[in-house]
C-alpha positions in Angstrom: 0.0 0.0 0.0 2.8 2.4 0.9 4.4 1.8 -2.5 1.1 2.6 -4.3 0.9 5.8 -2.2 4.4 6.8 -3.2 3.6 6.1 -6.8 0.7 8.5 -6.6 2.9 11.1 -5.1 5.6 10.5 -7.7 3.1 11.1 -10.5 2.3 14.5 -9.1 5.9 15.7 -8.8 6.6 18.1 -11.7 9.2 17.0 -14.2 12.7 18.0 -13.2 11.7 18.3 -9.5 12.3 16.0 -6.5 10.0 15.3 -3.6 11.1 14.4 -0.1 8.6 12.5 2.1 9.2 12.9 5.9 8.0 9.8 7.8 8.0 8.5 11.3 9.2 5.0 12.4 6.1 3.1 11.3 7.0 -0.3 9.9 5.5 0.4 6.5 7.7 3.6 6.1 10.6 1.9 4.5 13.3 3.9 2.7 13.9 1.2 0.1 10.4 1.7 -1.3 11.6 4.9 -3.0 14.2 3.0 -5.0 11.7 2.6 -7.8 11.2 6.3 -8.1 13.7 8.7 -9.5 11.9 11.7 -8.1 11.3 10.7 -4.5 13.3 10.3 -1.3 12.3 9.4 2.3 13.7 11.1 5.4 12.9 9.1 8.5 12.4 11.0 11.7 14.4 9.8 14.7 12.5 7.5 17.2 10.7 9.2 20.1 10.6 12.6 18.4 6.9 13.6 18.2 7.9 17.3 18.2 9.4 16.8 14.7 6.3 15.2 13.3 3.6 17.7 12.4 0.8 15.2 12.6 1.5 14.7 16.3 0.8 18.4 16.9 -2.4 18.1 14.9 -3.5 15.1 17.0 -2.6 16.9 20.2 -4.6 20.0 19.1 -7.6 17.8 18.2 -7.5 16.0 21.6 -7.0 19.1 23.7 -9.4 21.4 21.9 -12.2 19.2 20.5 -12.1 15.5 21.5 -10.8 15.2 25.1 -13.0 14.3 28.0 -16.0 13.2 25.9 -18.3 10.3 25.9 -19.5 9.0 22.6 -22.8 7.1 22.0 -21.3 4.8 19.4 -19.3 4.4 16.2 -21.4 6.9 14.2 -21.1 9.5 16.9 -17.3 9.0 17.0 -17.0 9.5 13.3 -19.3 12.5 13.3 -17.4 14.2 16.2 -14.0 13.4 14.6 -15.2 14.9 11.3 -16.6 18.0 13.1 -13.3 18.4 15.0 -11.3 18.1 11.8 -13.4 20.7 10.1 -12.9 23.1 13.0 -9.2 22.4 12.8 -8.8 23.1 9.1 -11.2 26.2 9.2 -8.3 28.3 10.4 -5.5 28.3 7.8 -3.0 30.0 10.0 -3.5 27.3 12.7 -2.8 24.6 10.2 0.3 26.4 8.9 1.6 27.1 12.5 1.2 23.5 13.6 2.4 21.8 10.4 5.2 24.0 9.2 8.8 23.3 10.2 11.6 25.9 9.5 14.2 23.1 9.3 12.5 21.4 6.4 12.4 24.4 4.0 14.7 23.9 1.0 15.5 26.2 -1.9 13.2 28.9 -3.0 
């Protein structure tokens, strides 16, 4: 599945450009998977470094601001509330940029 995901990313990279995928230590995030793609590389984050992984800040924001200390009536309620929380999160572009941007990952101009 990860290889198919990388293939979709590789198709979207403009000709003459190179994409870098930053991943955590999940078992399916294997560097060798990019060997098939001339325009992709993987950078693995060090273990136990959630501060470097933007999605960890997104999850933390969702828990702290929208989903913590809640009781859900069932699966559908969980899906509805997670969808609502996600929509609240993405409604503020500056919040998304602040939580997901990393100065150290900027390359070139």
